[in-house]
C-alpha positions as CSV (number, residue, x, y, z in Angstrom):
1,M,-8.6,-18.9,7.2
2,T,-8.4,-16.8,10.2
3,V,-4.7,-18.0,11.2
4,Y,-3.6,-16.8,7.7
5,I,-4.9,-13.3,8.2
6,I,-3.3,-13.3,11.8
7,V,0.0,-14.5,10.5
8,L,-0.2,-11.9,7.6
9,L,-0.7,-9.1,10.1
10,V,2.2,-10.2,12.1
11,V,4.3,-10.5,8.9
12,L,3.3,-6.9,7.9
13,A,3.9,-5.6,11.4
14,L,7.4,-6.8,11.3
15,I,8.0,-5.4,8.0
16,A,6.6,-1.9,9.1
17,V,9.0,-1.9,12.1
18,F,12.0,-2.9,10.0
19,I,11.0,0.1,7.7
20,F,10.7,2.4,10.8
21,I,13.9,1.5,12.0
22,Q,15.5,1.8,8.7
23,N,13.9,5.1,8.0
24,R,15.6,6.3,11.0
25,Q,19.0,5.5,10.1
26,R,19.0,7.3,6.5
27,K,16.9,10.1,5.0
28,T,14.3,8.4,2.7
29,R,11.4,9.8,0.7
30,L,8.1,9.6,2.3
31,I,5.2,7.7,0.7
32,S,2.5,10.1,-0.7
33,P,-0.8,10.1,0.8
34,L,-2.5,8.7,-2.4
35,A,0.1,5.8,-2.3
36,G,-0.5,5.3,1.2
37,L,-4.6,5.3,0.6
38,A,-3.6,2.8,-2.2
39,F,-1.9,0.4,0.0
40,A,-4.8,0.4,2.7
41,F,-7.2,-0.3,0.1
42,V,-5.0,-3.4,-1.1
43,L,-4.5,-4.5,2.6
44,S,-8.0,-4.1,3.3
45,S,-8.8,-6.4,0.3
46,L,-6.9,-9.0,2.0
47,L,-9.1,-8.7,4.9
48,F,-12.3,-8.9,3.1
49,G,-11.1,-11.4,0.7
50,E,-13.8,-14.2,1.7
51,D,-16.4,-12.1,-0.3
52,R,-14.8,-12.1,-3.9
53,L,-16.9,-9.2,-5.1
54,I,-15.7,-6.7,-2.1
55,G,-12.2,-8.2,-2.0
56,Y,-11.6,-7.7,-5.8
57,G,-13.4,-4.3,-5.9
58,L,-11.2,-3.1,-3.0
59,M,-8.0,-4.4,-4.9
60,G,-9.0,-2.9,-8.0
61,F,-9.6,0.4,-6.5
62,G,-6.3,0.2,-4.7
63,L,-4.5,-0.7,-8.0
64,L,-6.4,2.4,-9.6
65,L,-5.2,4.8,-6.9
66,A,-1.6,3.5,-7.2
67,L,-1.7,4.1,-11.0
68,L,-3.0,7.5,-10.4
69,D,-0.2,8.3,-8.1
70,I,2.3,7.0,-10.4
71,F,0.7,9.2,-13.3
72,N,1.1,12.3,-11.2
73,K,4.6,11.6,-10.1
74,H,5.8,11.1,-13.6
75,R,3.6,14.3,-14.9
76,G,5.3,16.3,-12.1
77,K,8.9,15.1,-13.2
78,S,8.6,15.9,-16.9
79,N,8.0,19.5,-16.1
80,H,11.2,20.0,-14.4
81,I,13.5,19.0,-17.3
C-alpha cells in the first residue's frame, strides 16, 4: 500500500510541475482558495484511505467544498448578464 501512495505522490508532483511550466507560458486563471482547499481534502482522503471512515469523510467534505465553489462562481456570473 505504501508503494501506491509513493507512486501517487510522484505522479501528482509531475502533474504540478507540468502545470507550473504551462502556467509560465500562458496567462491562465488561478484556482480559487476554496477549490484549493477542496483539492487538499480530496488528496488527504487518499493518504488516510486505510481508515474508511476518515477517508470517505475527507473525500465527502472535499466534494462539498468543491460544490460550494462551483455554486459561488455560477452565482457570481449570473449577476453580470
